[in-house]
ChimeraX commands (.cxc) that place a marker at each C-alpha (Angstrom):
marker #1 position -21.32,68.02,-301.83 radius 0.5
marker #1 position -19.65,67.14,-305.08 radius 0.5
marker #1 position -16.17,65.75,-304.47 radius 0.5
marker #1 position -16.94,62.82,-302.16 radius 0.5
marker #1 position -15.23,61.06,-299.30 radius 0.5
marker #1 position -11.67,59.83,-299.06 radius 0.5
marker #1 position -9.29,58.46,-296.44 radius 0.5
marker #1 position -7.52,61.22,-294.55 radius 0.5
marker #1 position -3.76,61.54,-294.97 radius 0.5
marker #1 position -1.03,63.04,-292.81 radius 0.5
marker #1 position -1.49,66.26,-294.75 radius 0.5
marker #1 position -5.05,66.49,-293.38 radius 0.5
marker #1 position -4.11,66.46,-289.67 radius 0.5
marker #1 position -4.57,70.19,-289.16 radius 0.5
marker #1 position -7.89,70.45,-291.01 radius 0.5
marker #1 position -9.23,67.32,-289.26 radius 0.5
marker #1 position -8.42,68.91,-285.91 radius 0.5
marker #1 position -9.86,72.31,-286.90 radius 0.5
marker #1 position -13.14,70.89,-288.20 radius 0.5
marker #1 position -13.49,68.62,-285.16 radius 0.5
marker #1 position -12.83,71.48,-282.75 radius 0.5
marker #1 position -15.06,73.98,-284.56 radius 0.5
marker #1 position -17.96,71.56,-285.03 radius 0.5
marker #1 position -17.97,70.19,-281.50 radius 0.5
marker #1 position -17.41,73.62,-279.96 radius 0.5
marker #1 position -20.39,75.05,-281.86 radius 0.5
marker #1 position -22.69,72.14,-280.99 radius 0.5
marker #1 position -21.59,71.17,-277.47 radius 0.5
marker #1 position -20.67,74.38,-275.67 radius 0.5
marker #1 position -24.16,75.78,-275.93 radius 0.5
marker #1 position -25.96,72.48,-275.26 radius 0.5
marker #1 position -23.83,70.96,-272.50 radius 0.5
marker #1 position -21.29,73.61,-271.52 radius 0.5
marker #1 position -18.06,71.89,-272.53 radius 0.5
marker #1 position -16.17,70.60,-275.55 radius 0.5
marker #1 position -15.94,66.78,-275.73 radius 0.5
marker #1 position -12.85,64.64,-276.24 radius 0.5
marker #1 position -13.16,64.28,-280.06 radius 0.5
marker #1 position -12.70,68.06,-280.35 radius 0.5
marker #1 position -9.36,67.99,-278.55 radius 0.5
marker #1 position -7.92,64.75,-279.86 radius 0.5
marker #1 position -4.70,64.38,-281.84 radius 0.5
marker #1 position -5.82,62.33,-284.86 radius 0.5
marker #1 position -2.36,61.44,-286.23 radius 0.5
marker #1 position -2.41,57.82,-285.12 radius 0.5
marker #1 position -6.01,57.28,-286.20 radius 0.5
marker #1 position -5.16,58.72,-289.63 radius 0.5
marker #1 position -2.14,56.41,-289.91 radius 0.5
marker #1 position -4.39,53.45,-289.00 radius 0.5
marker #1 position -6.83,54.38,-291.78 radius 0.5
marker #1 position -9.72,55.16,-289.41 radius 0.5
marker #1 position -10.29,58.80,-290.45 radius 0.5
marker #1 position -12.14,59.92,-293.56 radius 0.5
marker #1 position -12.81,63.39,-294.90 radius 0.5
marker #1 position -15.70,64.71,-296.97 radius 0.5
marker #1 position -14.71,67.23,-299.60 radius 0.5
marker #1 position -16.79,69.80,-301.42 radius 0.5
marker #1 position -15.78,72.48,-303.90 radius 0.5
marker #1 position -14.23,74.54,-301.10 radius 0.5
marker #1 position -12.08,71.68,-299.73 radius 0.5
marker #1 position -12.45,69.45,-296.68 radius 0.5
marker #1 position -15.85,70.07,-295.10 radius 0.5
marker #1 position -16.40,67.09,-292.81 radius 0.5
marker #1 position -14.64,64.39,-290.81 radius 0.5
marker #1 position -15.64,60.82,-289.96 radius 0.5
marker #1 position -13.72,58.68,-287.46 radius 0.5
marker #1 position -14.47,54.96,-287.33 radius 0.5
marker #1 position -13.44,52.29,-284.82 radius 0.5
marker #1 position -13.71,48.64,-285.88 radius 0.5
marker #1 position -15.15,46.19,-283.37 radius 0.5
marker #1 position -15.90,42.46,-283.32 radius 0.5
marker #1 position -18.86,42.31,-285.70 radius 0.5
marker #1 position -19.62,46.03,-285.65 radius 0.5
marker #1 position -18.23,49.41,-286.60 radius 0.5
marker #1 position -18.33,52.29,-284.13 radius 0.5
marker #1 position -18.74,55.82,-285.39 radius 0.5
marker #1 position -16.44,57.60,-282.96 radius 0.5
marker #1 position -16.91,61.04,-284.45 radius 0.5
marker #1 position -18.84,62.85,-287.15 radius 0.5
marker #1 position -17.94,66.51,-287.51 radius 0.5
marker #1 position -18.94,69.01,-290.18 radius 0.5
marker #1 position -17.43,72.46,-290.46 radius 0.5
marker #1 position -19.97,75.00,-289.18 radius 0.5
marker #1 position -19.72,76.83,-292.52 radius 0.5
marker #1 position -20.71,73.62,-294.34 radius 0.5
marker #1 position -23.52,72.44,-292.08 radius 0.5
marker #1 position -27.13,71.94,-293.22 radius 0.5
marker #1 position -25.98,70.72,-296.65 radius 0.5
marker #1 position -26.25,66.96,-296.07 radius 0.5
marker #1 position -22.57,66.32,-295.38 radius 0.5
marker #1 position -23.26,64.71,-291.99 radius 0.5
marker #1 position -25.82,62.36,-293.53 radius 0.5
marker #1 position -23.38,61.57,-296.36 radius 0.5
marker #1 position -20.70,60.66,-293.82 radius 0.5
marker #1 position -23.16,58.45,-291.93 radius 0.5
marker #1 position -24.14,56.72,-295.19 radius 0.5
marker #1 position -20.46,56.18,-295.93 radius 0.5
marker #1 position -20.02,54.51,-292.52 radius 0.5
marker #1 position -23.02,52.31,-293.30 radius 0.5
marker #1 position -21.55,51.28,-296.66 radius 0.5
marker #1 position -18.10,50.69,-295.18 radius 0.5
marker #1 position -19.53,48.40,-292.49 radius 0.5
marker #1 position -21.53,46.57,-295.14 radius 0.5
marker #1 position -18.42,46.05,-297.27 radius 0.5
marker #1 position -16.74,44.49,-294.24 radius 0.5
marker #1 position -19.82,42.30,-293.68 radius 0.5
marker #1 position -20.32,43.70,-290.19 radius 0.5
marker #1 position -23.66,43.28,-288.46 radius 0.5
marker #1 position -24.20,46.77,-287.05 radius 0.5
marker #1 position -23.10,50.33,-286.64 radius 0.5
marker #1 position -22.73,51.80,-283.17 radius 0.5
marker #1 position -22.26,55.31,-281.82 radius 0.5
marker #1 position -22.78,57.29,-278.65 radius 0.5
marker #1 position -23.50,60.88,-277.78 radius 0.5
marker #1 position -24.33,63.02,-274.78 radius 0.5
marker #1 position -27.94,62.58,-273.69 radius 0.5
marker #1 position -28.49,66.34,-273.87 radius 0.5
marker #1 position -27.58,66.45,-277.59 radius 0.5
marker #1 position -31.20,65.97,-278.60 radius 0.5
marker #1 position -30.83,67.43,-282.12 radius 0.5
marker #1 position -27.97,65.06,-282.82 radius 0.5
marker #1 position -29.93,62.10,-281.43 radius 0.5
marker #1 position -32.85,63.03,-283.69 radius 0.5
marker #1 position -30.55,63.14,-286.73 radius 0.5
marker #1 position -29.18,59.71,-285.90 radius 0.5
marker #1 position -32.71,58.35,-285.48 radius 0.5
marker #1 position -33.72,59.74,-288.88 radius 0.5
marker #1 position -30.70,57.88,-290.30 radius 0.5
marker #1 position -31.90,54.55,-288.92 radius 0.5
marker #1 position -30.23,54.39,-285.49 radius 0.5
marker #1 position -32.15,53.45,-282.37 radius 0.5
marker #1 position -31.29,54.08,-278.75 radius 0.5
marker #1 position -29.91,50.89,-277.25 radius 0.5
marker #1 position -29.00,52.15,-273.81 radius 0.5
marker #1 position -27.92,54.94,-271.54 radius 0.5
marker #1 position -24.92,55.08,-269.22 radius 0.5
marker #1 position -23.12,57.52,-266.96 radius 0.5
marker #1 position -20.41,59.55,-268.67 radius 0.5
marker #1 position -17.06,57.99,-267.67 radius 0.5
marker #1 position -15.38,61.30,-266.80 radius 0.5
marker #1 position -18.19,63.84,-266.19 radius 0.5
marker #1 position -20.22,63.23,-263.05 radius 0.5
marker #1 position -23.93,63.80,-263.59 radius 0.5
marker #1 position -23.70,63.51,-267.38 radius 0.5
marker #1 position -25.11,60.59,-269.35 radius 0.5
marker #1 position -24.28,59.08,-272.72 radius 0.5
marker #1 position -26.82,57.56,-275.08 radius 0.5
marker #1 position -25.71,54.46,-276.96 radius 0.5
marker #1 position -27.26,53.95,-280.39 radius 0.5
marker #1 position -27.16,51.09,-282.88 radius 0.5
marker #1 position -28.17,50.43,-286.45 radius 0.5
marker #1 position -28.48,46.80,-287.54 radius 0.5
marker #1 position -27.16,46.24,-291.06 radius 0.5
marker #1 position -28.55,42.78,-291.85 radius 0.5
marker link #1:1,2 radius 0.2
marker link #1:2,3 radius 0.2
marker link #1:3,4 radius 0.2
marker link #1:4,5 radius 0.2
marker link #1:5,6 radius 0.2
marker link #1:6,7 radius 0.2
marker link #1:7,8 radius 0.2
marker link #1:8,9 radius 0.2
marker link #1:9,10 radius 0.2
marker link #1:10,11 radius 0.2
marker link #1:11,12 radius 0.2
marker link #1:12,13 radius 0.2
marker link #1:13,14 radius 0.2
marker link #1:14,15 radius 0.2
marker link #1:15,16 radius 0.2
marker link #1:16,17 radius 0.2
marker link #1:17,18 radius 0.2
marker link #1:18,19 radius 0.2
marker link #1:19,20 radius 0.2
marker link #1:20,21 radius 0.2
marker link #1:21,22 radius 0.2
marker link #1:22,23 radius 0.2
marker link #1:23,24 radius 0.2
marker link #1:24,25 radius 0.2
marker link #1:25,26 radius 0.2
marker link #1:26,27 radius 0.2
marker link #1:27,28 radius 0.2
marker link #1:28,29 radius 0.2
marker link #1:29,30 radius 0.2
marker link #1:30,31 radius 0.2
marker link #1:31,32 radius 0.2
marker link #1:32,33 radius 0.2
marker link #1:33,34 radius 0.2
marker link #1:34,35 radius 0.2
marker link #1:35,36 radius 0.2
marker link #1:36,37 radius 0.2
marker link #1:37,38 radius 0.2
marker link #1:38,39 radius 0.2
marker link #1:39,40 radius 0.2
marker link #1:40,41 radius 0.2
marker link #1:41,42 radius 0.2
marker link #1:42,43 radius 0.2
marker link #1:43,44 radius 0.2
marker link #1:44,45 radius 0.2
marker link #1:45,46 radius 0.2
marker link #1:46,47 radius 0.2
marker link #1:47,48 radius 0.2
marker link #1:48,49 radius 0.2
marker link #1:49,50 radius 0.2
marker link #1:50,51 radius 0.2
marker link #1:51,52 radius 0.2
marker link #1:52,53 radius 0.2
marker link #1:53,54 radius 0.2
marker link #1:54,55 radius 0.2
marker link #1:55,56 radius 0.2
marker link #1:56,57 radius 0.2
marker link #1:57,58 radius 0.2
marker link #1:58,59 radius 0.2
marker link #1:59,60 radius 0.2
marker link #1:60,61 radius 0.2
marker link #1:61,62 radius 0.2
marker link #1:62,63 radius 0.2
marker link #1:63,64 radius 0.2
marker link #1:64,65 radius 0.2
marker link #1:65,66 radius 0.2
marker link #1:66,67 radius 0.2
marker link #1:67,68 radius 0.2
marker link #1:68,69 radius 0.2
marker link #1:69,70 radius 0.2
marker link #1:70,71 radius 0.2
marker link #1:71,72 radius 0.2
marker link #1:72,73 radius 0.2
marker link #1:73,74 radius 0.2
marker link #1:74,75 radius 0.2
marker link #1:75,76 radius 0.2
marker link #1:76,77 radius 0.2
marker link #1:77,78 radius 0.2
marker link #1:78,79 radius 0.2
marker link #1:79,80 radius 0.2
marker link #1:80,81 radius 0.2
marker link #1:81,82 radius 0.2
marker link #1:82,83 radius 0.2
marker link #1:83,84 radius 0.2
marker link #1:84,85 radius 0.2
marker link #1:85,86 radius 0.2
marker link #1:86,87 radius 0.2
marker link #1:87,88 radius 0.2
marker link #1:88,89 radius 0.2
marker link #1:89,90 radius 0.2
marker link #1:90,91 radius 0.2
marker link #1:91,92 radius 0.2
marker link #1:92,93 radius 0.2
marker link #1:93,94 radius 0.2
marker link #1:94,95 radius 0.2
marker link #1:95,96 radius 0.2
marker link #1:96,97 radius 0.2
marker link #1:97,98 radius 0.2
marker link #1:98,99 radius 0.2
marker link #1:99,100 radius 0.2
marker link #1:100,101 radius 0.2
marker link #1:101,102 radius 0.2
marker link #1:102,103 radius 0.2
marker link #1:103,104 radius 0.2
marker link #1:104,105 radius 0.2
marker link #1:105,106 radius 0.2
marker link #1:106,107 radius 0.2
marker link #1:107,108 radius 0.2
marker link #1:108,109 radius 0.2
marker link #1:109,110 radius 0.2
marker link #1:110,111 radius 0.2
marker link #1:111,112 radius 0.2
marker link #1:112,113 radius 0.2
marker link #1:113,114 radius 0.2
marker link #1:114,115 radius 0.2
marker link #1:115,116 radius 0.2
marker link #1:116,117 radius 0.2
marker link #1:117,118 radius 0.2
marker link #1:118,119 radius 0.2
marker link #1:119,120 radius 0.2
marker link #1:120,121 radius 0.2
marker link #1:121,122 radius 0.2
marker link #1:122,123 radius 0.2
marker link #1:123,124 radius 0.2
marker link #1:124,125 radius 0.2
marker link #1:125,126 radius 0.2
marker link #1:126,127 radius 0.2
marker link #1:127,128 radius 0.2
marker link #1:128,129 radius 0.2
marker link #1:129,130 radius 0.2
marker link #1:130,131 radius 0.2
marker link #1:131,132 radius 0.2
marker link #1:132,133 radius 0.2
marker link #1:133,134 radius 0.2
marker link #1:134,135 radius 0.2
marker link #1:135,136 radius 0.2
marker link #1:136,137 radius 0.2
marker link #1:137,138 radius 0.2
marker link #1:138,139 radius 0.2
marker link #1:139,140 radius 0.2
marker link #1:140,141 radius 0.2
marker link #1:141,142 radius 0.2
marker link #1:142,143 radius 0.2
marker link #1:143,144 radius 0.2
marker link #1:144,145 radius 0.2
marker link #1:145,146 radius 0.2
marker link #1:146,147 radius 0.2
marker link #1:147,148 radius 0.2
marker link #1:148,149 radius 0.2
marker link #1:149,150 radius 0.2
marker link #1:150,151 radius 0.2
marker link #1:151,152 radius 0.2
marker link #1:152,153 radius 0.2
marker link #1:153,154 radius 0.2
view
């Protein structure tokens, strides 16, 4: 990745949606049998609020990061990398960006959640310093469970 990360603009709405849909479809359909909410979301308002960031490489936008500020923490709502750009460190770069952003805001921790059956994703998050802080039933899918993860920053 050579071009870095920037705030998404209104001009990025379509590519943010496409990358989110493609990435979540590729990862989730095989593992859990459905595509989660971040794949189907309209990101216009989140972009306007400044909560969406895109990672660019020489080919253009390759990844998407969606952050949600909390009281003393920052939640990583979504990390999505175009299937064509995966396995090149873009996901880790986006996670490091979230870490730095939270640090700049003097927040105490990063938070995220994922489906319990997304074991590869959970392993990636653990390698990036997150630990499992809890498990809870999925709010809209009976029988499914979410894993909550945190990363203390200081």
